[in-house]
N, C-alpha and C positions, 0 to 999 in steps of 0.2 A: 545838398550843399553845393556851392558853386564849383568847388574842385572836382566833385563827382560828375558834374555836367561837362566840365572842360576836359577832364582826364578820367573818363569812365573805365571801370575794371573790364579787362578783356580776357577771353579764353586764351590760355597759353599755347593752344594748338592751332585754333582756326581764327583767333582774333575777334570773334563775335563778342558784343557787349554782354556781360553777365553781372549777376549780383556781386557786391563787394565782398561777400562772405564765401565766394566760390573761387576755384582755380581754373576749372574747365567747364565748358558747356555740357548739357546733358547728352548731346550728340557725340562729343569727343570722350566723355567719361569712360565708355566701354573700352577705349584704346589704352587706358592704364593697365599695365600687366601686373595685376595683383598675384601674390605668390600662391595663395591658397594652401600654405603649409599648415601642418598640424603641430601645435606647440609641444605636445606630449609625445610625438612619434618621430621616427627617422624622417629626415628630410634633407635636401642638399646643404642647407646652411649648418645644420647640426652635424653633418658628416664632416664638413670642412673645419668646424670648430674642434671636433674631436681629434683631429690630426695635430692640433696645437695645444690643447689643454683639456682637462676633464670638465665637460659641460653637462649640465642636468637637462635643460631643454633649450630650444632655440626657435626664433620666429622672425621672419622678414615680412614687412607689409607689401612691398613691391619687388619686382625683379628689375634691377638696374640695367638699362640698355643705352649704349651710345647713340646720341641723336634722337633718342625716343622721348616720349612724354614724361617717363619717370626721371630722366636726367634733367629735363627742363624744370620739373617740380623741385628737385633737390637744389638745383642751382638758384632758383628764385629764393629759397630759404637761406642758402649759404652766402651768395654773392650779390644779391639784389635787395638786401636790407628788408626782406619780406618775412619778418618774424612770425606774422599771423599764419603762414604756411604750416608751421609746426603744429598749431592748434588744429588746423584742418586735417593734417595727416593723423593726428591723435584721434580725431573723431572717426576716421576710417578704420583705425586700429581697434578702437573699442567695438565697433560694429562686427569685426571679424575675429578678434581674439577673446575667447571666453575661458576664464579659469574654472574648469570643471573638476580639477583634482585639488591638490594642495595650493594654498595661497602664498605668494612670496612675501618676504619680510621687509625688503627695502629696495628702493630704486637708486641706482647710481648712474650718473651720466658721464660720458668722456669729457674731461675739462679742456678748456683752451689755455694756452699759455697766456699770462697777463698781458703781454705785449700784443698778442693777436686779439685778445678780448677788448683791449682798448681800441684797437684799429677798427674792429667790426662793430663794436658797441653792444653786443649781446652774444650769449652762447646759443647757437641755433637749436640745441637740444632742450633747453630749459622750459620753454613754453610747452613743447611736445610732452615732456616728462611730467610737468605740473598738471597738465590736463589729464593725463593717464592717472597720476597719483590721486587726484581729487575723485575721479570716477571709480577707481579700483580701491580706494582707501588704503593705499600703500605709501608710506612716507618716502619722499624724495630727498635724499641727503646730498644736495647739490655741491656742498663744500667738503665732502668726505674724501676727495681725491684732488691732488694737484699735479700738474704737468711741470716737470722740472727743467726741460729743455725746449727751446723754440725750434720748430721745424717748418719747413716749406710745405704748403698745402699739397695734399696727395693729388689733387686734380691738376696741379701744375707740373706734375712729373709724368713721364711716359711709364708704361707698365713695367718695363725692364728695370726701372730704378726704384719702384715703390717698395720692393722687398728689401732693399738695402737700408731703409730708414730704421734708425734705432730710437726706441722710446724709453723715456725715463719718467716713471710715475711714482708717487708715494701717497699712502693713506695719511690723512690728517686727523683721523679718529679711530678708535679701536672698533673693529667689526669682528664679532665672535658669535658662533652658533647661528649664523644668518643664512637664509637663501636669498642671494642678491640677484636682482634683475639688472644687468648691465646693458645700457642703452647707448647706441651710436647711430649716426646717420647712414653711412654706406659701409658695408663689409666688402673690402676688396681683397687685400692680402691677408687680412686678419691679424696683422702685427700689432695694431693699436689694442684691440680687444684681448688678444693673448697676453700682452704685457700687463694690462690691468688685471685680468683674471688671475694671473699667477701671484700678483701682489695680494689680492684678496684671499687666494688659496694658501698663502703662507701659514694661515691659521687653518689647520685641517678640519676644524668643525664647521667651516663655511662651505656653501655650495654656490655655484654661479650658473645662471641662465642668461640667455642673450636675446635682446630684441633690437632689431635694426630697421630703419625706415626702408632701405633698399638693399638688395643682395646682388652683387656683381659676380655672376657665375662664370 
């Protein structure tokens, strides 16, 4: 296509021309710091979650680092209108995360406030979760949760003010006796995931596991 010739897709790191289905070139790809966490065992993300709420299992695809390639990837997804990035990260996730034990019952993604959704045009987690849902054959209930308050983006706050943010979520459907995989983009303070987890865990028959694209340690 003419647009592909005029505006070719380029590597996020070195600016080399690459396929439209890629984010980084094969030379720069090894510079992405994948977490290599074990979903079923203790890992840094699970330990952080356990300080906030009862978590079954936890997994992060990448380790989030300021000014590093992982940050560039997440920012392309959230702030550069590159929804396709979610599908690519999902493919990386499928390659690395295998369910060798029990299978989860349902996927729930962190919702955007309607005001923010209208401004952005899409929830950055939906294509990511839909791709996983199809591959893993786990239903994605994208409307199971709603965000009741509008908050300033975490990335626009310095770290000292992120922990002060208050979150108000509510379930829009009954979830009972389910092992829920709760998905978010970046785990920073854990406030968002914790608030949602406790909402799900109001029903003691539920369990919560966590999957994030990146973990800010």
